[in-house]
N, C-alpha and C positions, 0 to 999 in steps of 0.2 A: 704557504708557498707550494708550488708544484715542482719539486726538484726534477730537473731534466727537461722541463718544458721550455719552449722558446720564450725568452724574455722580450726581445724585440728584434725586428729586422729593419735595416736601413737601406734605402735605395737611392742612388744618384739618378737624376732624371735630366733630360735635355731641355725640356720646356716646362718649367715649374707650374705655371698657371694651367696649362693644358692637362698636366698630370694631376694637379689638385682636383680639378673638375671630375676627371675620370675616377680616381681613387675615392673621392668623397662619396660619389653616387654608389659605387660598388660596396665600399665598406659600410656605409649607412644601411644598405639593404641587408648586410650580414650581421647587423647589430653592434657595430663599432660606433664610438662617439669620438668627436674631435677631442684631442688631448692637449697638444702643445702647438703653438704657432709662433714663428719668428720670421724675420725678413725673407729668408730663402729656404724655409723649412716648414713642414707641417707633419703632425702625427695624429694617429687615431688609435684608440685603445679599446680592448675588450677583455674583461676580467684582468688577468695579470700580464697580458701580452700587448704589445703595440707595434704598429708599422709606421715607419718614418720615411718621408721623401724629402730630398734636399736637391736644390739646383746644383748641377755639376758646374765647375768652373769652365769658362770658355776654352781654356788651353787643353781641356780633356775631352772636348766634343768632336775632335777630328776622326776618332774611330768609334762608330756607334756600337751599342750593345748588340750582341747576337747570341742567342741561347745555345748555339752549337759550338761556340768557343769555350775554352776552359773557364769555369765559373758556374754561376747559378743557371740551372736549366729552366725551372719554373717554380711558381708558388701555387700551392693547392690549399683551398679552404673548405671546411665542412659546411654543408648546407643543412637546413633543418629537415628537408624532405625533397622528394622528386619534384613536387609542385614548386618549391622555391627555386630549384634549378631551372624549371621551365619559365618562371616569371623573370628571373634574371636573364635568361637567354633572350626572351622577347625584348626586354629593355635594352640589352646590348645591340640587338639587331636594329631597334628603333633609333639608336644613337650611332648607327653605322660602324660598330666595332667589328673587327675581323673575327669571325668564328672559325676556329681551326677544325680540320677533319669533319667538315659539315656533312660530307657524304656518309659518315658513320655515326653522326650525332643521334642520340645521346649516349651511344655505346662505344665511342672511340677508344675507351680504355679497356674494352672487353665486354663480354655478354652480361656479366654481373656487376658492371661498374657504370652507374648512371651519373653522367657528368657533362659539363660544358667546358670546352677548352677555347680560349680566346687570347687576344694580344692587348697589352696596355699600349699607351701612346708611343712608347719606345720599343715596341714589338716584343716585350717580355711575355712569355707564355704564362697564363694564369688559368687555374682550373677551379671549378666549384663542383664539389662531389656530394651526392646524396648519400644518406646512410644506406647500408645494405638492407635489403628487404627482410 
C-alpha cells in the first residue's frame, strides 16, 4: 500500500454516457483499465487508485458544476512524456474537446511545466502533465 496516496476519486456527472465515452478514452490513454460497472456508474483503475463517475440525480442537475465555486478546481494526471501530452492534445482536438489556455499551450502552467489543460463534458478542468526534463 502507498500510505497517503489517493485511493479513489468519485465524480457526479450530468450525462453518464457522454462522460463514460470521454473518460474511457482519456483514462485508457493514460494506462487505466475499466474496473467496475453498474447501472449508473463506471470506474477505471491504475495500480492502487481508481476514478469513478456516477450519474447525478435529476434533482441535483439544476446548478451545474463550475471550477470557480467552492470545491474541486481540477484533476491533474501524470503523463509518461512530453510526447504523450502532445498525442493526447491532438486526440482531444480531434474530438473537439475545449483546450484551455490554448494561447499559452503547452506552457500554460509556466515555462518549466509542459502540460495540456482541457475540460471534461461537465466543464471540469483536467490537466495532463509531462515529467520535468
